[in-house]
N, C-alpha and C positions, 0 to 999 in steps of 0.2 A: 374451468381451473385457470386462473391468471397469477403470473408473477409480476409485481410491479418493481422496475428498476429504473436507475439514471444509468446511462451509458456515456463515458467519455469516448473521443477519437481523435486521431490525428487529422489535422485539416490543411496543412502547408504542403506545397510542391516539394518532393524529396523526403517528406515523411508519412504522408498518408492522403487519404481522399475521403475521409469523413466529413460529417456535416456539425461537429462540434459536440456539445452536450445535447443528449435527449433524455426525455422522459417516455419510458415504454410500457407496455403490457405485454407479457409473453403467455400463449398458451401452448405449451410444450406438447400436448396431446394432439391438437390440430396442426401443429406445426406454424404457427402464425406469430408475428411480430407486430405489433401496433404502436404507431408513433403518436403520441399525445401532444408534445411539445419539443421544440427544439431551439436552441440558444441562437442569437444573431451577434456575429461579430466578435466572436470569441476563438481564440486561434490556439490549435493545440492542446486542447484541455485533456492532457494525458492522465491526470489525477484529480479524483474527487474527494471530498469529504463533508460529513454532516456533523453538527452540533445540535443539542436540543435546550439551550439556554433559553429564557424567557423573554430575553429583550434584545433587539436588533437595532445597532447603530448604523447610519450610512454616512456617506460623505456629504458635508455640509451641515451636521451637527443636529439634523432631526432623528427621531427616534419612533419607533414602532414597538408594539406590543407583541412580541413573537408569539405565533400559535402553535400548537403540538406538532407541526410540520416540521418546526425547527429552522435550522439554516443551511445552506448549501454554498459551498465554496468549490473553485476549480483552478488549477495552476493553469498558466499559459506557458508552456514549455519553449520557450524562445531565447535566445542571446541575451536580449533585455527583458528577462523574466518579470512576469507579473501574477497577480492575484487576484480573481474575480469573486464577488458574491453575486450569487443568482437569486432569483424568487423562485422557491421550490415548485410552485406550481406552474408557472409561465417559462421559467428559465430567462426571463429579462435580465439584464444585467442592471444591478444595484449599488455597486461600487467596485472600483479597481485601484491597486496599488502596486508599487514595485515590489518583486519577491526580495530585494535585498542582493540578489546575486544573479547568475545565468543559468539557462535552463534547469528550472524548477520541476522537479518530478514527483515531489511526494508531500502529502499535507498530514499533520497530527495535531494533537491539542493536549495542554497541559496547564493546570493552574489559570483559567481564564484567557490563555494564549493560544493564538493559531501558530502552529509551527510549519515551516516552510523550509524543505530541504533543495538546496539548490546544487544539481549534480555538476554543471560546468564550473562552479567557483568553489565547489568544495565547502559551502558556508551553509548555516542554518539561521533562519530568521524569525523574529517573533511578531505577530501581529495581534493587537489587542483586540478581545472579544467583547469588550464591556463599553467601548465608546468609539467614537469616529475615527477612521483611519487617517493618519496623516500623510505626507507625501513621502514618507520611507517608512520601513519598519521600525520598532522601538529599537532593537538592537540586531546585530548580526555578529556570528561566531564561527570560528573554524580555526582548523590546524594546519600546520605544514607537515610534508611527507609524502611519501611514493610507495611503489612496491615492485614487484619483479617482472610483472605483465607489463611490458613498457609500452605496448599500444592502447592499455586501459588503465595502467596506473603511474602514468607519468606526473601525477600530483594527486590532491586530494578530492574525492568525488563522493560528498555526502548523499546517500541514495534514500534514506528513511530516518524516521524518529519514533520513539515509542514512550509513552509515559511510565513513570516509574512511581506512583502515588500523585499526590498533589503537587509538589515542588520540585521535581526533578525528571529528568528523561534521558534516555540514550539516544546516540546516533549511529547508524552503519555507515561507515566510510569506506566504500569499495576500492578507493585508489590508495589508502593506506592500511589495509587489512586490519582494521582497528574498528572496536565498539567503544565510544567516549561517552562518559556518564558526565551529566551537568546538574548543577543545582541552582534554582533559580535565585537571582538576585532580588533583594527588597525593592519593594515601589517600583517595578519594572525595570530594574537594573540589569546589567550585562550579567548572564549566567556564569558561574565559575566551573570550571573544569575540575571535577574531583575524583575521578578514576576512571576505569574502565577494562578493557580487555584486549590484548594482542591476539590474532589469531595466526595461523600457520602462513608463510609466505604463499601469496598467489590465491588466497581464499576468494577475496572480492565479496564482501559482505554486503548483501542487497536489501533482503527485507526480514522483519522479526517478528516474534510471537513470543508472548509471555505467558508463563504457567505459575501461578503462585504454587509453593509447595506446603506453606502451613502458617500458623499463627505467629511464628517467630520472626516472620520478615523475610524467610529465604525465598528465592524466587527461582526458576528457571527460565532461560533465555534460550529459545530456538533460532538459529542464525542461517539464512540462505545463503550459500556461497555461489554467486553467479558465475566465477571464474574456475573455481574447481569441482563444480557441479555436484556439491556435497551438502549435507544439513549437519550443521555443528549444535551441540547442547553446551550451554555455560550456567554456571549456578553462581548467584550472588547471596552470600552470607549476611546475617543481620549487621556485621561490622563493617560491611560494603566492600569486602574484598571479593574478587572475580577468580573463577578458574574453571577451565574446560572439563568436562566429564564425558567418559565414554569415548568412544571411537565414532569418526565422521561416519555418514552413512552416504554410499555412493548413489546419487538418483538417476543415472543414466549410464549403468554399466555396459562398457563396449563401445560407446558412443564417443566419436572423436569431436564433435561440435555438439554441446549440450550445454545450455544457459538458462539456470532455474531462475523463475520469477518470484511469484507470491505463494505464499504458505497459508494454510486455514487448518483448523481443527475440523474433523470428521463426526459429525453429529449421529452417524447411524451405525457406530461403533462403541458405544459407551465412552465417547469421547477418549478413546486411546489409541487414536490413529490420527495421523496428520495427512494433508493432501498438498503437494507442491507442483506447480505447473512448470514444465521443461521446455522451453524453446529449442529449436535445433531438432531434437527428437522427436518434438512434437507430440509429447505424452503428459500423462498425469501420474506421478510417484505417489504411491501410498505407503507411508512408513508407519510402521508399528513401534510405539513408544514404551519403553519401560524403566527402571531406574538404571540408567546406564547400558542397555540392553537393546537399543533401538536397531531396526532391521527393515530392510525395504520387502515389503509384503508383494507387491506387484506393479509393473507400468502399464498402463493402459493408453491406447490412442486417445487424445484429447478432442478429436472431432475437426480439427482445422488446423493450420501452419500457425505457429509463433503464438503459443498461449501467454500472453503478457500479463493478464491478471485473471483471477478467479474468487468467487465469494458464495456462500451458502445464502441463500435466500428462501422465505417460505410463499407459498402460493395462498390464495384466500380461504383455503381449508386448513391452513397451519402446516401443510405437510412441507418437508425441506428439499431443496432443490442446488444442486452445485451448478453454479454460471460461471461459464469460461469464455472470455474475450480471447479469441484467436485473431490477432489483429491483421497478420499477412496474409490469412485464410479469408479474412471478411467474414469470419462467422461468430456467431454466439452458440456455444454448445451448452445443453443442458444434460445433468445427471440426477440420477436419483441414488439414495443409499442401498446399496445391495444388503443382504442379510449376512454375509461375510465382511462386510466393512469395506468393500471395493466399490467404488461408483459405477452406476451402470446407466450406459447412454440412453437418452431419451429423446433428443431432438438437436437439429443442427440448422439454424436460421441465419439466413443473410443479412448482414449488416456492415457497413463500411469502416475498415481500419480501426476496429474498436480496440481501446486501451485500458478500460476500466470499467467494472461491474458493481454498482452501489445498490443496494434494496432501498426502495423508497421509505419502507416502514421500520 
């Protein structure tokens, strides 16, 4: 039994002790983690992203026919932020470009573009996926504003993006308590701000999960509040309007210091439950979802300190496993879905300063 993963990690003094990006296989039954490749010279790759476009363009104008392994990208979360493309097998650096801002922390994709969220500068940049990168991104967008949590919301902090179809995307801005919606400009033009949603003051939106609701174009958006330690649900109707529905779900009741991170759908419960990592309390919050009747089902120990990221991955037999990057505990924790939808701990493996879990396949 093996699970094939890419792991990102913090590498720099003051951030972490990790090796960068690694391609690993994990045997949770034997409790073994085997490293197959490690990046060289990649600094603070805190977030990774894969695409499966058939062509890969590198700096200098050369092109390669992309194989089924797709393309692999990583941020370098530094003051002078950068994005690198890595060979998916060897993890050699193939291209590097400015992120268009400071401390990039998330990568997404929409309409043939790689989207880079720059936490420090509060901006989002677009990089082309169909031709060589230039010295700078195609465009960079951002909004002004702040929030009531003065030490975290002194200005905008773009934390993640999510595609809404082929021509638009949303941005979770932790610093402004806002989700902004953008429409892509024609011919790589600067995207237009076309809508969005204000969240309760002090929410601190971090990561997002989209749930289509029907053929009419209605979608629900799950929003992880890093600062209020709650999960919010918003609905976008076909006319483009946004509204919060239901009540926020507290993810760490009774905990004074709790900072939720990543959210994922739970395949072991008929896709009716969500799992959110919660740093500080060092737990996984399992949330049952209904039509405006969400509730916290249970919190369970995550198997390490500071669960920064989590993802479901399948082993070579096709069985699902929830893999959790416990950054400060230097652990990769592995869970299997229980019969009641609650993840069941399977293994806890040592790996330095992990920040991101990305399935290879």
